[in-house]
N, C-alpha and C positions, 0 to 999 in steps of 0.2 A: 942206631943200634949196630954193633959190630956183626959182620957176617961170620958165620961159624961153619965148621966142617966136622962131620962125624967121622972120626978116624977109623973106628972099628964098627963092624956090623953088629947090631944088637941081636943076639940070639938067645931065646929062652927055651927052656925045656920044662914041661909040665911033669911034676913028680907024681901026680895021681890023676886019674880020669874022673874021679868023683869030686865035685866041687861042693864044699860046705859053706860056712860062713865066709864073708869077704876076707877077714883077717887070716883065716886058715889057707885060703886060696893064694893070697899074696905071699905067704911064707913058702909055698911050694914052687913058686916061680923063681928060677935062679939064672944069673948071668953066666954064660959059658966062656966069655972072653972079657978081657979088660976093656972098659968103655970110658971114653973121655967126653964129658959134656962141658965144653969150654965156651963161656960167654953165650949160653943158650937161654932163650926165653922159656920161662917155666911152662907156659901153655904149649910151646912147640915140643918140649921134651916129653911132657905127659901125653901129647897126641901121638908121638912115635911109639911110646910104650903101649898106648891103648891099641894101636893098629896091630902090633906084633902079638900082644898077649890076649887080645879080644876082651880085656877088662877095661871098661870105660872109666878113665881117670881124667878129671877136669879141674881147672882152677877158676875161682869166681873172678868177676871182672876187676876187683880191687887188687888182686895179686897176680893176675895172669901174665903181666909184663915184667915180673920180677926176673932179673938175670941171675942165673946160677952158674957157679964154677964147680963142677963135681967130677971126681974120678972114681969110677966103680971098679973094684977088683973082681977078678973071675971067681965065681962061686957065691957071690953075694946074692941074697934073695931080693925080690922086689919089695918085700916088707921092710927090709933093712934100708933099702935105697929111699923109700918114702919117709922113713923115720929120720934119716939124715937131713932130707930136704926140709922136713917140718921143724926140726930142732934148730937148724941154722937160719931159718927164715921166719921163725915164730908163727908157724902154721899148725893147723889141726885138721883132722879128717871128719867129714860128714857123710854118712851113708844114706843114699836115697835109692831104695830098691837095690839094683845091682850096679849103681853108679857110685864112684868115690869122688868126692869133691874136696879140694884143699881150700881152706879159708883161713882168715886171721884167727888166732887163738882168742877165745872168749868173746867172739863177735856177737853171737846170739841174735843175728838179724833175721828179718823176714825175707825169704828167698823164693824165687820161682825158677825152677830148672826144668827144661824140656828137651825132648828128642824128636827130631823130624825125620821120617823115613819114607821111602818109596814103597811101591807095591811088593817088591822083593825083600822088604824089611832091611834095606841098606840105608844107612844114614846119609842125609842130603846136606852137604856143606853149602855155604854161601846162600842159604835161604833167608830172605828178609823177614824179620819178625818185628811186628808193630803192636804196641798196646794202644788200641784205638781210643781217641779222645782223652789222652793223658799227656803229661809233660815229659814222659820218658822217651828217649830217642830210639829210633829204629836201629836194631842190631842185626848181625848176620850170624848164622850157625857156623860152628867150627867143624873140624874133622869129626866124623861120626854123627853129624847132624845135631850137635849139642848147643843149646843156648842157655844163658843164665841171666836173670835179673835179680840183683841183690839189693838189700836196703829198700825194698819196695813197700809202699803203704798197703795195709790190709784192705780187702774189698773185692768186689766182683769186676773182672776185666774181660774185655773182648780182645782176643789175640788174632791178629791178621797175619797170614803167612803167604809169601809170594816167592815164586822161583820160576825162572824162564823154562818153558816147556811143561810146566805143571799148572793145574787149575788152582787159582787162588782159593784159599780155605780160611774159615774163621772158627774159633772155638771160644767158649765162655769158661773162665776158670775162677774159682773162689779162693782167694789168697787169705790164709789164716795168720793171725798175729804171732810173731816169734817162732814161726814154723817154716819148714821148707816144703813147698808144694811141687809135686812132680807131675808132669803131663807128657804123654806120648801121642803124636799126631801122624797120620798117614796122608800123604798127598797123592792125588790122582794124576797120572801122566796124560798129556794130550796126545791125540793121534796126529797123523800127517796133516790133516785138514785143520788142525787147531781145535778140534772138538773133544769134549770129554763125555764118555759114555757113562750115564748115571743109571744105577739100578733102581727100579720102582719099588718103594718100600710100602708095605701095608701097615696101617695103624700109625700110632704116634712114633715119632723119631725122638728118642729120649736117651739121656745119659745121666748116670748117678755120679755126682761130683764129690761125694763123701758124706760122712755122718759124724755126729758128736752127741754127747749127752748133756742135758741141762741140769740145773740144781736138783730137780725132782727125780732125776734118773731116767727121764723120757728121752728116747733116741730121736734126735733132730736130723733130718735128711735134707740134703740139697740136691735138686735135680734140674737138669736143663731139658726144656721142651722146644723142639723146632716145629713151628707152624707151617702148614702147607698153603692154606688159603686165607684164613682169618687175619685180622690186624691185631698185632701184639697189644697195643694200648686198649683196644676194645675188650679183648679177653681178660686182660689184667683187671680192668674195672669191674667186670662181671664176677671174677673169682673173689676179689676183695669184698664185694658187697655180699656175697653168699657165705664166705668163710667167717665173716664177723671179726676179722682181725687175727684169726688163728694162724693164717699163712702169711708169710712175707713174700711178695711177688715183685720181681724186677722185670721190666719189659725192655727189649732191644728192638726198636721198630725197624731199623735198617737191616737187621739180620733175620727178622721174623722169628725171634726167640723169646722165651720166657725162662726165668730161673725161679723155681719154687723152693721155699725153705720152710719146713715144719715137720710135724710128726707124720709117720707113714700113713696113718688112717686119713688124715686130712688131705695129704698129697694124692692118695689113691682116689678119693672122691673128686678132687680137682681134675685129675687126669681123665677120668671118665667123662666129666663135663666138657673138657677141652676137645676130646675126641669126637663128642657129639656135635659141638659147635663149629669145629674146624672143617667146614664143608666148602666145596667149590662155590665161588661167587658167580652167579649167573650174570650175563651181560645182554644188552640189547643193542642191535644195530639200527640206528635212526638214519633214514635217507630222506632228504627234503628237496623239493623242486620249487623255486621261487619264480612266479610268473608276474611280469609287470605289464599291464594292459592299459589301453585308453579307457576313459570313463565309460562305464555301462556297456562295454564291449560284449561280455557274455550274455547280458540281459537282451541286447539287441539281437544276438545270434540265437536266442532261444535256449540258452544253456540250462536255465532252471527247468524248462519244459522237458528237455532230454533226460535229465536225471530224476525227474519225478515219474517217468514212464519207462523204467528199466525193464518191465516185463513185456513191453511191446516189441513186435518183430517188424523191422523195416528192411526191405530188400529193394535194391536199385541196380539198374544196368547201365544207365547213361545219365549224364548231367550236362546241362548247358546254362548259359547265362540268363535265359528267359524263364526257366522253370525246371521241373524234375519229371523225367520219364521213368516210370516204375513198372515192374512186373512182379507178380506173386503177392504175398500178404503185405499190406501197408498199414500204417497208422495215418490218420488224417492230419494234414498240416496245410498251411497256405503256401501256394506256389508263387506268390507275388512278394515273397519276403526279400528277394534280391540274391545276387550271386554268392555273397559271403555266407548267407544262411544256407543256401543250397549246397555249397561245398561242405559246410560243417555237417549237414544232415547226411550227405553221401558217405562221409567218413564214419558216421555212426553205424551205417549199414555194414561196414567192414566187420563189426562185432569183434574186433581184436585189438585195435590200438587207436581208439578215438582221440584221446587227449594228446598222444604223441604226434599223430599225423595232423591234427587240427593245429597244434602249435607250430608245426613246420609251415603251414599255409599262412597262418596269421603273422608269422615272423617275416614272410616275404612282403607283406603289405605294411610292415612296420607298425601294425596295430598291437603287437605283443612282443615282449622281450623276455627271454629266459635269463634272469639275473645270475643264477647259479644252481648247481645240483650238488650240494655238499652231502657227505655221508660220514658218520662217526659211530664208533662203538663205545658205549658208556656202561659202567657198572650199575647193576640193579640199585635203584634208589638215588643215584647221583644225577646231577643236572648236566645236560648237554646244551651248548649255545651255538647258534648260527648267526653271524653278524655280517651283513653286507652294508657297510657304512662308508662315509667320507667325513673327513675333518674340515671344519670351516672356522674362520675367525668370527666370533660373535661379539667381541668387545675388546677392550684394553684395560689393563690394570696399571695404575700409575704408582710408582714408588719414589719417595723423596728422601735423599740422604741428608746427613747433618749439615752439608754446605748449601742446601737448597736446590741441588741439581735433581731434576726429575727424569725418571726412566720409565718409558711405557713398554709393557710386556703384553703381547697379544694373548687373548683368551681363546683356547681351542675347545670345540665341543664336537661330539659325534652325532651324526643323524643318518638315517637310512632305514634299512630293514633290520630289526633286531628280533630274534626268535629264540626261545629257550623251551626245552621240554625235559621233564623228569619222569622217566619210566619206572613203574613199580610192578614187578611180576607177581601175579597171584597163581599159586600152584593149584591146579584143578584136580589133583588126585587121579581118579580114573578118567576124568574129562581133560580136554586140552587146556593148557595154561592160557591165561589171558593177561593183558597188559593194561594197567591203568596209566594214562598219560596226563600229566599236569602240563598244560601248554599256556605259554604267555608270548604274545607277539606284539610288536610295535612297528608302525611305519611313521617316520617323523621327518621333518624338515625344519628349516629356520626361516623366519620372516626377516629378511635382510634388506636394508636400504643403503644409501651411499654413506651413512654415518653409523655410529654405534650408540647413539644417545637413545634414551627412552626405552621403547620395546623393540628396537631394531633387531635385537638378537633373540627375540622371543621364539620358543620352540613350539611348533605345531605338530601334534602327535595324534595318531589313531591307534587304539590298543584293543586287544582281545585277550581275555583270560578265561580258561575253561579247564574242566577235567572230564575225560572221556575214557570208556573201557573199550578195547578193541581185541580182536583175536590175533594170534600170531600171524604176521604177514599181511594184515589188512591195510587198506589205504584210507587215509584221512584227508579231507579237503577243507581248507579254511579260506573263507572269503569275507568281503565287507570292509577291507582296510583301504582307506583312501589317503592320498597325499596330493597337495596342491602346491604348485610352483608359480609364484607371481613374478612376472618379468616386467620391469619398467624401463622403457627405452626413450631416450631424449634425442630428438633430431633438431639441429640448429645450424644456422649459417655462421661460419667462423667469424669471430670478432663481433659482428652485429648481434649475434645471439646472446652476448654477454653484457650488452649495454643496458644499464638500469632503465626501467620504464619502457624503452623501445624493444627489449628482448622478447616480449610476448608476441611481437609481430614477426619475429624471425626464428622462432623455435616452436616445437610441438612435442607432446608427450604421448607415448603409446603404452598401454598396459594390457598384458595378456595373462590369462590364467590357464595353466596347464594342469588338468586334473587327471591323475592316474590311479588305477586300482591295483592292489597287490593280492595275489592268491598264492597260497602255500599248499602243496600237495605232499603228504607225509606217508611213509610206510615204516612200520615198526616190526622188527623180526628178532625173536629170541635166538641168541648165539649159543651154540653147543659145540662139542668136539667135531661134529661132522661138518659144520658150515662155518667154523670160526675163521678159516683162512681163505674162503672163497672170494672171488672178485665180485664187485658189484655189477650186476647185469642191468644196465639202465633200460634196455628194451623191455625186459621183464617188469621192471619197476613202473614203466609208463603204460603198461597194458590197460586197456579200458576197464576201469572198475565198475562202470555202470552195467556192462554186459556180464561180468563175472560174478556180480552180486556181492562184491567185497568193498563197496564204497561206504565210508562213514562221512557224513557231511556236517560241518559246522559252517552254516551258510544262511544268513538272514534272508527274509523275504525282501525282494527289491522294491524300491519305490522310486519313480522317476524324480529327479531333482526339480525343484521349482525354478521358474524362469528367472527369479530375482538373483539367484546365486546358489552356491553349493554349501551345504552344512557339513562340516567335519566332525 
């Protein structure tokens, strides 16, 4: 396209300060000097006229690149100039509010035209406009913040607006058949830190998108509702089931929006229902501590006795490896239980952090490992998972192609500690809220040998499934999960240990069973605005629940394993 130069400055004078209809106003605007538009794009010429006259004049996308060669004489009105442009290029005017749009004569297309402005009501050029999830290309606003989509299919669209230095915004618009839809949008400017200050709005955030009348003369209204907390699909299903089909509901999950279409009465009822259901969703913070101990460690240390006597008071001043020296009130116990038991009991006397300090001592003796201390916040009624696992090859899968070539693919499976919990908050009204915990835990391993045939990859698992009610912040203790690791070691003399018949004389096999028990300590806490961003205090989490009276136990009565073996 040729470069062009405006030889004369376009100066308009307004014949009247009172603006009537657009046609009357255009007739009052006159050129005071001769003006030469030589090789000018129509959109550029109209943009200059709009800037000087404050009248928004645009061209649709189909004609905006038309090149005009026009000489305007002094004294000609803007009305006459537009008439010349329209006649010579087969165009016509469409009036949308205070906007004049030039389009092809007799086009009769479905058009969307919009204006993007900032907080000072100034048009924002170069704003990226996208019709989400549609085949239409992203366009940019022109001078004055104007954008146009013409020949667009009727329907409900999501408009996404992006501009550097401004917050990204989205709007829902209902495009009517063979009509021009007008929309004005204000973008919020970001501050120096790149943040946008948003005003807190009370009640529903809603916008009327227009109305029409059906064949019976009933006014049909289209409204957009922005949800603050609830899921759009959930609210949509509820409204449709209650309205009995009288309302048309469209849900936009990504934008948390609903578009309602129906008569005013039905929409009014739906809005009241939405306002009642659109409540903040409560969340629960679940913190777990996974303890991996040697078999029957806690039973040998008297763990079950300690937690069944939480009302007893034990006071101690000194501990040695032969027994316990105590002063003050005591509970009876055997002083011949050994150093491990004595240390455990002395920690109980601390009455502040029994489990935490006991874990530290047991870790030093390698009798206990703390596998992990995960913490997660989960929405009320949703499942949270904690998995401490490893992947092993439990077999192979053989594929044969058309040429008879075989390909072996290893089969991977997970085993370890798998723990899931689903919290459900029960509101207590005047009483404190409680939490229902649905808990499922599994400790598993694989029975592996040197090959993958038969049951070599069999999974050995110990599981617990339960449901329990706890108070906000209470501690739960799960025990009774065992896992057994069978290790088979072959010792042989090189070469001689592989000779048939004689190999038994030069090789030996050793089998060991390593039995471990898994314990899971859980705390559940309702998250509100006051504690939603607080850090997890593990010291507070590990405080002795036996002395605070906040222990909930899921712990079976222990039985010593039989000498013949261990039952999983």
